[in-house]
C-alpha positions in Angstrom: -136.7 -80.4 -8.4 -138.2 -79.7 -12.0 -140.8 -76.8 -12.7 -144.1 -78.9 -13.8 -144.9 -76.0 -15.8 -141.9 -75.1 -17.2 -141.7 -75.2 -20.8 -139.5 -75.9 -23.7 -138.7 -72.7 -26.5 -136.6 -72.9 -29.3 -135.4 -69.9 -31.2 -137.7 -69.6 -34.1 -136.2 -71.2 -38.0 -137.9 -67.9 -39.9 -139.8 -68.2 -42.6 -136.6 -67.6 -45.1 -137.1 -68.0 -48.3 -133.5 -68.8 -48.2 -131.5 -70.3 -45.3 -127.2 -70.0 -45.0 -125.6 -72.8 -43.1 -129.0 -73.3 -40.5 -129.9 -76.0 -38.5 -133.0 -77.4 -39.4 -135.3 -79.3 -37.1 -137.9 -80.7 -39.7 -141.3 -80.9 -36.9 -140.2 -77.1 -35.3 -139.8 -76.1 -39.6 -143.6 -77.5 -40.1 -145.0 -76.6 -36.8 -143.8 -72.9 -37.6 -145.2 -73.0 -41.1 -148.7 -74.4 -39.7 -149.0 -71.7 -37.3 -148.8 -69.3 -40.6 -151.5 -71.5 -41.8 -149.4 -72.8 -44.4 -149.6 -76.8 -45.2 -146.0 -77.3 -46.8 -142.8 -75.7 -47.2 -142.8 -74.0 -51.0 -140.2 -71.6 -52.8 -137.3 -72.2 -50.4 -133.5 -73.0 -50.5 -131.5 -74.3 -47.9 -127.6 -74.0 -48.6 -125.2 -75.8 -46.4 -127.8 -76.6 -43.5 -128.1 -79.2 -41.8 -131.6 -80.7 -41.9 -132.4 -83.3 -38.8 -135.5 -85.5 -38.4 -136.9 -87.8 -37.3 -139.0 -86.9 -40.1 -139.9 -88.0 -43.3 -139.3 -85.4 -46.3 -142.2 -85.2 -48.2 -141.5 -84.0 -52.1 -144.2 -82.5 -53.6 -143.1 -81.6 -56.8 -140.4 -79.3 -57.8 -137.5 -80.1 -55.3 -133.8 -80.9 -56.0 -131.2 -81.8 -53.8 -127.9 -80.8 -55.3 -124.3 -82.3 -53.9 -126.3 -83.5 -50.6 -125.4 -85.7 -48.1 -128.7 -88.0 -47.9 -127.7 -89.7 -44.3 -127.4 -93.1 -43.0 -128.5 -95.5 -45.5 -127.7 -98.6 -43.8 -125.3 -99.1 -47.2 -128.0 -99.1 -49.7 -130.0 -95.8 -50.3 -133.5 -97.5 -50.9 -133.4 -97.8 -46.7 -134.6 -94.3 -47.0 -137.1 -94.2 -48.8 -140.6 -94.7 -48.0 -143.2 -95.1 -50.8 -146.5 -94.0 -50.4 -149.5 -96.2 -50.0 -152.6 -94.1 -51.0 -152.8 -92.7 -54.3 -153.6 -88.8 -53.3 -152.0 -88.3 -49.9 -149.3 -88.9 -47.4 -150.3 -87.6 -44.0 -147.4 -87.4 -41.6 -144.8 -86.0 -43.8 -142.7 -82.6 -44.1 -144.5 -81.9 -47.4 -141.6 -79.4 -49.9 -142.9 -77.5 -52.6 -140.1 -75.9 -55.0 -137.1 -76.2 -52.9 -133.7 -76.6 -53.3 -131.2 -78.3 -51.0 -127.9 -77.8 -51.9 -124.9 -78.8 -50.0 -127.2 -79.7 -46.9 -127.0 -82.6 -44.6 -129.7 -85.1 -43.5 -129.8 -86.6 -40.4 -132.5 -89.3 -39.7 -134.7 -87.9 -42.7 -136.6 -90.6 -44.9 -138.1 -89.5 -48.1 -141.1 -90.3 -50.4 -143.2 -88.8 -52.7 -144.4 -89.9 -56.5 -143.2 -92.7 -57.7 -141.4 -91.1 -60.3 -139.5 -88.7 -57.8 -138.6 -92.2 -55.8 -137.1 -94.0 -59.0 -134.9 -90.9 -59.9 -133.6 -90.6 -56.4 -132.9 -94.1 -56.1 -131.1 -94.1 -59.4 -129.0 -90.9 -59.0 -127.8 -91.2 -56.0 -127.0 -94.4 -56.7 -124.6 -93.1 -59.1 -123.7 -90.7 -56.3 -125.0 -87.8 -58.5 -127.8 -85.2 -57.5 -131.4 -86.1 -57.3 -134.2 -84.0 -58.1 
C-alpha cells in the first residue's frame, strides 16, 4: 500500500558556482534556479559531471564544452541538435549562459542555441574536438 500524500524529495544540487564530479539532473537544476528567481543557469563550471535529461540544453552564449561526451547520437552528431524556429526565444529548454563544461558526460540531452552555435557544435564534434 502506498501513501497518497507521500512526496518525492531530492538532495539539493545547490547554487555552485562550481560543480565537481556531481550528478546533475537538469530538470532539478532549473527548478532550483527558478525557485531562486533566476530564469537561466549562469556563470557556472561543471567538471567531471554526469549531466542528465531528458532535457534540451540551450547554450545562450559564452558556453564551452571541453573534452565532453555529448551522449548517444545514434551515429550522427546532428541527432543531438534542435534548431530554434522562433527568432527570439526557445521555450521549455534549460538555458545556460557563460558556463563551462569540462570532461562532462551527457545523457538524454539535446542541444540548441543560435545558428552559429549549432554550426560550430556540429563541425567541432564531428571532428572529435571541443565545442563552444
